[in-house]
N, C-alpha and C positions, 0 to 999 in steps of 0.2 A: 504493500500500500504506500510505498514511497512516493509514487506519483500523486496520491491524494494529499499527503502531507504538504507537498510543495504547492499543489493547487489550492488547498485551504489557506495556507499562509499568503499566497498571492491574492486570493479573493478578499481576505481581510486586511490586506495592505501592510503586512508585517514581514520583516526579513528574518524574524526569529522562528526558525523551523520547529523549535520545541512547542511554540504556541500553536502552530499548524498541526503538529502531532497530537497535542492535547485535545484540540477542538475536533479533529478527525476521529480520534478514539472515542470521545464522548458521543458523537453522532453514531458511530458504529455500535457502541454499547446499547444505545437506545433502539437501534434497528434490530438488535438481537433480543433484548429484554421484552419489548412490546409484544411480539407474537408468541414468544415462549410463555410469558405470564398469562396472556389471554387464553392460550390453548390449555394450559394447566388449570386455570380457574373455571373456564366455561365448559371444557370437555374432558378434564382429568387425563390429558394426554400431553406429553412433552414431545415437541417436534424433533426429529432426527436432523440435526444441523451439520452432520458430517459432510454433506454434499452441497452446503450453501455456496452460492456463486455470487460474485459481485458483477454488477452491470459493466459493460465495456465503457471505460472512461468515466465512470461515475461511482457514487457511493451506494446506490440502491442494491438491495440483496434479493435473491430469489432462491427458491428450492425447486429443483427440477422434478422432484417427486415428493408428494405429501405422505411421509411415513413418520411414525413416532412410537413412543412407548406408552402403554396404558399405566396410569398412576393410581387407579382405583384401589389397589391393594396396599398402598403405602400410607404411612402416617404423615402428618404435616411436617415433622422434622425430616423424614426421609425424602419428601417431595422437595424441601429446601435443599437438601444435599444433592439431589439429582439435578435440579435447575442450576445450582452453583457449578456443578461439574460441567454440564453441557454448555453453559454460557461463558463462565469465567475460566475454568481450567482448560477446556478444549478450544476456546476461541480467543478470549481477551488476553490471557497470559501469553500464549504463543505470539499474538499480535505485538504485545509489549516487548517481548524478547527479540522480535525481529525488527523493531524500529531502528532506523539508521541514525536517529537523533536521541540524545540522552534526555530522558524525561523521568522524573522521580516516580518510583513505583507507587508511593502513597498517593501522589497526585492522580495517577491513572486508576487506582482502586477507588479513590474519591469520586472520579468521573463515573465509574461503574456504579457506585452506590447512588449517585445523583440520578443517573439514567434509569436505574431500577425504580426509584421512588416516583419519578415522573411517569414511567410506564404504568405504575400502580394508580397514580392519580388519573391518568387518561381512562383506564378501565373503569374506575369508580364514576367518572363523569358520564360515561356511556351506559354503565350498568350499576346504578346506585345500590341495588339489592346485593351486590357483591362486596360492599364496603367492608364488612367485618372480615370475610375471608381474605380479601386483598391486604388489609392491614396486618393480619396474622402472618401471611406468607412473606410480605415485604419485610416485616420486623424480623422474622426468622432468618431471612436471607441477609439482612444487615448485621446479624450476629455470626455470620459464617465466614471462615477463612480470612482472606485479605480484606474483606469488607468490614470486619469487626472493628468497632471503635472509630470509624471514619465519618460518622454522622449519626444524628438521632432524629426521630420523628418528634416534632414539637407541638403537633395539634391533631385534632380528630380528622381533619381533611387531608392528612398526609403532608402537612407542612413539614419541611425538612431543613435541618441546619447541618451543613457539611463541615468537616474539620480541615479541609484542604481547599485549594482554589484552582480552577481550570485555566486561569491566566487570560481569560477573555477580556478582562479589564485593560490589558496591555495592548490591545489592537487599537489603531486609530479610531476614535469614536466609540470604543468599547466601554463597558461599564461592569460593575460587579453584579453577578447574578443574584436572584432573590434568596438562594440558599447558601451563598458564599460565606466562607469563614471570615472574610475580611470585612463584611458589613457590620455595622454597629448593632449590638443587641438592644441597647436603649438609646433613644435620641438624646443628644446633648442639650442641656438647657442653659440659658443665659449666655 
């Protein structure tokens, strides 16, 4: 995905390739978490992402064949472990290891956690009746492996506060994200 790192950095007007790598990885994490969480929560299936393909010259992903594993016989903790393995261990960790640009591992895991929570929020927005199961699954995943300790859910609507920063604020015209660790927790007075 070296071409995407450069393309993202160019698109955002920065010469810092680590910023391009961070933003690219965050988007990739979101493209993996969203369908994986949705399938797990609505159909009790985890898609087999082994054959996931990237669109020519772009970031879009596709699966040539819709296959997956039934999760009906697993506990919530086991489902969290399976989803973590499929998304993080089998895709995002190898992606991080292959980056040609040095980016802190904690930053990339923080991006992964942020993308996870946003995917959960999107599911709840579309299917409010799944609110409690989404919160339980997302919370379980946030306590798993490299995601542990990198953020916390701060409200019932899956408001989230990360403990790392994706670096988006460093691009020309960029700003801090709403879940950024750099935003002030309490507004200053006087």
